[in-house]
C-alpha positions in Angstrom: 58.2 -0.8 42.2 57.1 -3.3 44.8 53.8 -5.0 43.7 50.8 -3.7 45.7 49.2 -6.8 47.1 45.6 -5.4 46.8 44.4 -3.6 43.8 40.7 -2.7 43.4 39.5 -2.5 39.8 36.6 -0.1 40.2 34.2 0.1 37.2 30.8 1.4 36.4 27.9 -0.8 35.4 25.4 0.3 32.7 22.7 2.5 34.2 18.9 1.7 33.8 18.7 4.6 31.3 21.4 3.2 29.1 20.2 -0.4 29.3 16.8 0.9 27.9 18.5 2.8 25.2 20.0 1.6 21.8 23.5 2.3 23.2 23.9 -0.3 25.9 27.0 -1.8 24.2 29.0 1.4 24.9 28.7 0.8 28.7 29.1 -3.0 28.5 32.5 -2.2 27.0 33.6 -0.9 30.5 32.7 -4.2 32.1 34.7 -6.1 29.5 37.6 -3.7 30.0 37.5 -4.3 33.8 37.8 -8.0 33.3 40.8 -7.6 30.9 42.6 -5.4 33.4 41.9 -7.8 36.3 43.6 -10.6 34.3 46.5 -8.4 33.3 47.2 -7.4 36.9 47.2 -11.2 37.9 49.9 -11.7 35.2 52.0 -9.1 37.1 51.7 -10.9 40.4 49.2 -8.5 42.0 46.1 -9.6 43.8 43.3 -7.7 42.1 39.7 -7.5 43.0 36.8 -6.5 40.8 34.5 -3.8 42.3 31.5 -3.2 40.1 29.6 0.0 40.9 26.0 0.4 40.0 24.1 3.8 40.0 22.5 2.9 43.3 25.6 1.5 45.0 28.1 4.3 44.7 28.2 4.6 48.5 30.0 1.1 48.5 33.2 2.8 47.2 33.8 4.2 50.8 34.3 0.6 52.0 37.1 -0.3 49.5 40.3 -1.6 51.2 43.2 -1.7 48.8 46.7 -0.3 48.1 45.6 1.1 44.7 42.4 1.7 42.7 42.4 1.2 39.0 39.6 3.7 38.2 37.4 2.6 35.3 34.3 4.7 36.2 32.9 5.8 32.9 29.4 7.1 33.1 28.9 9.9 30.6 26.1 11.7 28.8 23.1 12.3 30.9 24.7 10.0 33.5 27.8 12.3 33.9 26.6 13.5 37.4 27.0 9.8 38.6 30.7 9.9 37.7 31.1 13.1 39.6 29.7 11.4 42.7 31.8 8.3 42.1 35.1 10.2 41.5 34.4 12.2 44.7 33.9 9.0 46.6 37.1 7.5 45.3 39.1 10.6 46.2 37.6 10.5 49.8 39.0 7.0 50.3 42.5 8.3 50.3 43.7 5.3 48.3 45.9 6.1 45.3 43.9 5.8 42.1 44.9 5.8 38.4 44.2 8.2 35.7 42.1 11.3 35.7 41.3 13.5 38.6 37.7 14.3 39.1 38.3 17.7 37.4 40.1 16.1 34.5 37.3 13.6 33.9 34.5 16.1 34.1 36.3 18.5 31.8 37.0 15.9 29.1 33.7 14.2 29.3 31.9 17.5 28.6 32.8 18.7 25.1 31.9 22.2 26.0 34.4 22.3 28.9 36.9 20.5 26.9 36.8 22.9 24.0 37.1 25.9 26.4 40.1 24.2 28.0 41.8 23.7 24.7 41.2 27.3 23.7 42.3 28.6 27.1 45.7 26.8 26.8 46.1 27.8 23.2 46.0 24.1 22.1 45.0 23.7 18.4 41.4 22.7 17.9 39.0 23.7 15.2 36.5 26.6 15.4 33.3 25.6 17.3 30.0 26.8 18.7 27.7 25.7 21.5 24.0 25.3 20.8 21.7 24.9 23.9 18.3 25.6 22.4 18.9 25.3 18.7 17.9 28.8 17.7 21.2 30.6 18.3 22.6 32.6 15.5 25.4 30.5 13.7 28.8 32.1 13.7 29.7 33.6 10.4 33.3 32.5 10.2 32.7 28.8 10.0 34.5 27.1 7.1 32.2 24.2 5.9 31.8 21.3 6.2 30.9 21.4 9.9 30.1 18.5 12.1 27.5 18.4 14.9 28.3 16.5 18.0 26.4 15.8 21.3 28.0 17.8 24.1 28.1 15.1 26.8 28.2 11.8 25.0 31.1 9.5 24.1 31.7 6.5 21.9 30.4 8.3 18.8 26.8 8.3 20.2 24.8 10.5 17.8 27.4 10.5 15.1 26.1 9.5 11.7 27.1 10.7 8.3 24.4 13.3 8.2 26.0 15.0 11.2 28.4 16.6 8.7 26.7 19.5 6.9 27.7 21.7 4.0 26.0 25.0 4.8 24.3 27.1 7.5 20.8 26.0 6.5 21.7 22.3 7.0 23.5 23.1 10.2 20.5 24.8 11.8 18.3 21.8 10.9 20.7 19.2 12.2 21.3 21.1 15.5 17.6 21.3 16.2 17.1 17.6 15.4 20.0 16.5 17.7 18.7 18.7 20.6 15.1 17.4 20.3 16.2 13.7 19.9 18.8 13.5 22.7 17.7 16.2 25.1 21.1 17.7 25.5 23.2 20.6 24.1 25.3 20.1 20.9 28.4 21.6 19.6 29.2 22.3 16.0 32.8 22.4 14.9 34.6 22.7 11.6 35.2 19.2 10.1 38.9 18.7 9.3 39.4 16.8 6.1 42.6 15.0 6.5 44.2 12.1 8.4 43.0 10.9 11.9 45.2 9.6 14.6 44.8 8.2 18.1 47.8 9.1 20.3 48.5 7.4 23.5 50.5 9.1 26.3 52.0 7.0 29.1 53.9 8.3 32.2 57.0 6.2 32.8 59.9 6.4 35.2 61.7 8.5 32.5 58.9 11.0 32.2 56.0 11.4 29.7 56.2 9.1 26.8 54.3 9.5 23.6 53.7 6.0 22.1 53.8 5.4 18.3 50.5 7.0 17.0 47.8 4.7 15.5 46.1 6.0 12.4 42.4 5.4 11.5 42.4 4.3 7.9 39.2 5.1 6.1 38.0 3.5 2.8 36.3 6.8 1.9 37.7 10.2 1.7 36.5 13.8 2.5 33.5 14.4 4.8 32.5 10.6 4.6 35.6 9.7 6.5 34.6 9.7 10.1 34.0 7.3 13.0 30.3 7.0 13.2 28.5 5.0 15.9 27.8 2.2 13.4 31.5 2.1 12.4 32.5 1.4 16.0 29.6 -0.7 17.4 27.4 -2.2 14.7 29.3 -5.2 13.2 26.6 -5.9 10.6 26.7 -2.5 9.0 28.7 -1.3 6.0 30.3 1.4 8.1 31.8 -1.1 10.5 34.1 -2.6 7.9 34.9 0.8 6.2 37.8 1.7 8.6 40.6 0.1 10.4 43.5 0.9 12.7 47.1 0.7 11.6 50.6 2.1 12.3 51.1 5.1 10.0 53.9 6.4 7.8 54.8 9.8 9.1 57.3 12.4 7.9 59.7 13.5 10.5 58.0 16.9 10.6 54.5 15.5 11.1 55.7 13.0 13.7 57.4 15.8 15.7 54.3 18.0 15.5 52.0 15.2 16.8 54.4 14.4 19.6 54.7 18.1 20.6 51.0 18.9 20.6 50.1 15.7 22.4 52.8 16.2 25.0 51.7 19.8 25.6 48.1 18.8 25.9 48.9 16.2 28.5 51.0 18.6 30.5 48.8 21.8 30.2 45.6 20.0 31.1 47.2 18.3 34.1 46.6 14.7 33.1 48.1 11.7 35.0 49.4 8.2 34.3 48.0 7.8 30.8 45.7 9.5 28.3 44.7 9.6 24.6 44.5 12.4 22.2 42.4 12.1 19.0 43.9 14.2 16.4 43.2 15.2 12.8 45.9 16.7 10.5 45.5 18.9 7.5 48.9 18.4 5.9 51.2 19.4 8.8 48.6 21.4 10.7 47.4 19.6 13.9 43.8 19.8 15.3 42.8 18.2 18.5 39.4 16.5 18.1 39.2 15.3 21.7 41.5 14.7 24.7 40.6 11.8 26.8 42.0 11.8 30.3 40.7 8.4 31.3 40.4 6.3 28.0 39.2 2.8 28.0 41.8 0.0 28.4 41.6 -3.0 26.1 43.7 -5.6 24.4 41.7 -5.5 21.2 43.7 -5.0 18.0 40.8 -2.8 16.7 41.8 -0.2 19.3 44.4 2.4 18.5 45.9 2.3 22.0 46.5 -1.5 21.6 48.3 -0.9 18.3 50.4 1.8 20.0 51.6 -0.1 23.1 52.3 -3.2 21.0 54.4 -1.0 18.6 56.3 0.1 21.8 57.1 -3.5 22.6 54.6 -3.8 25.5 52.0 -6.4 26.4 48.7 -5.4 27.8 49.9 -6.5 31.2 53.0 -4.2 30.8 50.8 -1.3 29.8 48.4 -1.7 32.7 51.3 -2.2 35.2 53.1 0.9 33.9 49.8 2.9 34.7 49.6 1.4 38.2 53.4 2.2 38.8 52.9 5.8 37.7 50.0 6.2 40.1 52.0 4.8 43.0 55.0 7.0 42.3 52.7 10.0 43.1 52.6 8.9 46.7 55.5 9.3 49.0 54.9 6.1 51.0 55.7 2.8 49.2 52.6 0.5 48.8 52.1 -2.0 51.6 51.8 -5.7 50.9 48.9 -5.9 53.3 45.4 -4.6 52.9 44.8 -1.0 54.0 43.2 -0.9 57.4 
């Protein structure tokens, strides 16, 4: 593919709400990612431009002039409507853009819609239930333990060890606490005790490729083995050092099952360019925890995606450029070497 001369790296800045919250690091991560992508594109000979977008400057997207947009908009939680507006603005530019469509992003950023989509496509995920007010009767067929998650958040916000409960009484208490504290619905789902993997999908010239999975290795076992907010973001905590990412040893049967489920998820949900599936396994049975249609891009060895593309023999610049190339292949006209007029 001929290098597009102008690539706009469009990314979301932390909102005032997030800056005032204890979770500002999760949005700063997007800023750091944009800078890494910018440098990777320069390595490949492109002429990238960083385009930061604040909550009150989304209209500026309409003025972008580029051959391709690397879309790193990632407002979630109560700020998810901002992403809706930003994705719509990007689509209206008519410029090819990487990764998720607006529909993809909204579906996978909302755990309610994501679970419904997985069920509708008969993709394996654990039993779950939505709680909007906290007084709904709990489904009787839950197998405990069960984990309580915020419906609209990402980056493990709201996930602590007490999010995993052992009975219906504890579940009712935790559901009410989370709704009251965060002001949004929650879902409860069966907690799968087993191994956890991050599986990266990449569209190449040869088709959809499943990169070598990365496994989350926990020092603890059972219900204690989960990625809490502290384990991902609070470096001074015990949790932070209690897990790591590594290439796993897989039987041929389990490897084939992971490949098949991940490939089907990418295809059935209409994802593009790249994606990540977070999976748990109970022996050889696969459960999709989440399917991320626009996952963060990073060259950190603490990130499963990085472990995976390096295992596939790629540098970060190779990985990012493969995403851009996939995006451009969706358009019939080759990219111009001049700015779009």
